[in-house]
N, C-alpha and C positions, 0 to 999 in steps of 0.2 A: 423924729419917731424910730423911722427903720434902720439909723443909724444906733442908738440906744439898744434895739430889737437883737442890730448882730452884733456887739457888744456883749448881751448878755449871753448869748447862745455860747458867743466864742467864751465866756468867762466860765457856765456851768453847765456844756454840755458833757462833760464826764459824771458830774452829778448825776444830772437825767440817764447816761448809761447806767450806771451804777443799778440806779432805782429801779430801772426796765429789766436787768439781767436778773432781779433779787425777784420782780415781779415773776420772771418766767421761772425762775425755780421754784417760787412758792407753788405757782401754777401745776406743774409738773410734781415735785417731793410733797403736796401735802396728803395728809391722809384722805382716804376714801377715794384718788383718782386710779389707785391700782388699777380696779376694774374697768374703765376707761381707759387707761394707756394698753393694757393688753385687749381688747377688741380693735383701737386703731393698729396694734401689732400683726391682728390680725390679716387683714384688709388685703395684703397680698396675693394672700393664699385661698380668698374666699372663691376666686372666678372657677371653673371647671375649666380643662383644657377641652380643645376640639381635636376631634379624631384623626387631623393630621397631624398632631404632634405638639403644635403651636400654640401656646397661652393664648 
């Protein structure tokens, strides 16, 4: 059983990687995800600086 699973993984890893990449692209570039991505892009700037100059 494990040998068949290894053979299956070796034969179809590229197909799985391409499908995962397409799913990632859809998650990022789907219509309506812009507001969420803008919120995520502002996370590093959400913190106020301390008085000693360090973030």
